[in-house]
C-alpha positions as CSV (number, residue, x, y, z in Angstrom):
1,M,-41.5,25.5,26.5
2,K,-40.6,29.0,25.4
3,L,-37.0,29.7,24.3
4,K,-35.2,32.9,25.4
5,P,-34.2,34.8,22.3
6,L,-30.5,35.1,21.5
7,K,-29.1,38.6,21.1
8,F,-25.6,39.1,19.8
9,V,-23.6,42.1,21.0
10,G,-21.1,43.8,18.7
11,S,-19.3,41.5,16.3
12,S,-20.0,38.3,18.3
13,L,-22.3,36.8,15.7
14,D,-19.8,37.3,12.9
15,D,-17.0,36.1,15.1
16,L,-19.0,32.9,15.9
17,R,-19.7,32.4,12.2
18,N,-15.9,32.3,11.6
19,F,-15.4,29.3,14.0
20,P,-14.6,26.0,12.2
21,D,-17.8,24.1,11.3
22,E,-17.5,21.6,14.1
23,A,-16.9,24.2,16.8
24,R,-19.7,26.4,15.4
25,R,-22.2,23.5,15.6
26,A,-21.1,22.7,19.1
27,A,-21.6,26.3,20.1
28,G,-25.0,26.4,18.6
29,F,-26.0,23.2,20.5
30,D,-24.8,24.8,23.7
31,L,-26.5,28.1,23.1
32,Y,-29.8,26.3,22.3
33,A,-29.5,24.5,25.7
34,I,-29.0,27.9,27.4
35,Q,-32.0,29.3,25.6
36,S,-34.0,26.3,27.0
37,G,-32.9,27.0,30.6
38,L,-30.2,24.3,30.7
39,E,-26.4,24.5,31.1
40,P,-23.9,24.1,28.3
41,R,-21.8,20.9,28.3
42,D,-18.5,22.7,29.4
43,W,-18.6,26.1,30.9
44,R,-17.2,28.3,33.7
45,E,-18.2,31.5,35.4
46,M,-16.5,34.8,34.3
47,P,-17.1,37.2,37.3
48,I,-14.1,39.2,36.1
49,V,-16.4,40.3,33.1
50,G,-19.6,40.9,35.1
51,S,-22.2,39.4,37.3
52,G,-23.8,36.3,35.8
53,V,-21.4,36.1,32.9
54,K,-20.2,32.6,31.8
55,E,-18.2,31.2,29.0
56,I,-18.8,28.1,26.9
57,R,-15.5,26.1,26.5
58,L,-15.1,24.3,23.2
59,R,-12.1,22.1,22.6
60,M,-12.1,21.0,19.0
61,L,-9.7,22.1,16.3
62,G,-8.2,24.4,18.9
63,E,-9.7,26.2,21.9
64,W,-12.8,28.3,21.3
65,R,-14.9,30.4,23.7
66,V,-18.3,32.0,23.7
67,V,-18.9,34.5,26.5
68,Y,-22.6,35.0,27.4
69,V,-25.0,36.2,30.1
70,A,-28.3,34.4,30.5
71,K,-29.5,35.9,33.9
72,L,-31.5,38.7,32.3
73,Q,-35.2,38.1,31.7
74,D,-35.5,39.2,28.1
75,A,-32.7,37.3,26.3
76,V,-29.5,35.4,26.3
77,Y,-26.8,37.9,25.3
78,V,-23.7,36.6,23.5
79,L,-21.0,39.1,24.4
80,H,-17.9,37.7,22.7
81,A,-16.8,34.7,20.6
82,F,-13.1,34.0,20.0
83,Q,-10.3,31.5,19.6
84,K,-8.3,31.1,22.8
85,K,-4.6,30.9,21.8
86,T,-3.0,31.1,25.3
87,R,-3.6,29.3,28.6
88,K,-5.0,32.4,30.2
89,T,-7.8,34.5,28.6
90,T,-6.2,37.7,27.3
91,Q,-6.9,41.0,28.9
92,R,-8.1,42.3,25.5
93,D,-10.8,39.6,25.3
94,I,-11.8,40.3,28.9
95,E,-12.1,44.1,28.3
96,L,-14.1,43.6,25.1
97,A,-16.6,41.3,26.9
98,R,-16.7,43.8,29.8
99,R,-17.5,46.8,27.5
100,R,-20.3,44.8,25.7
101,Y,-21.7,43.7,29.1
102,K,-22.0,47.4,30.1
103,Q,-23.7,48.1,26.7
104,I,-26.5,45.8,27.6
105,G,-26.9,47.5,31.0
106,G,-25.1,44.9,33.1
């Protein structure tokens, strides 16, 4: 089976690399599943960002999120990776993901 390539938009790769080791490994496992055409273990849709956008939810050493879109044929795009510090995703994180979604032609 052919894996879809991962493409990181903006600072999302550096942001993901700054996650704690355990959260980074879990995110990598989930991204590999997505590349393989499967779903991550814990996710939700993010239509507020754009069509087909989802977020991986990681709950270890805090709350961590990886916002991605996999519906495009050429790649899985990671739009944003961040630590969630409030119950609701901040408008700043939503706007950043939205801008990056538009950058890839979404």
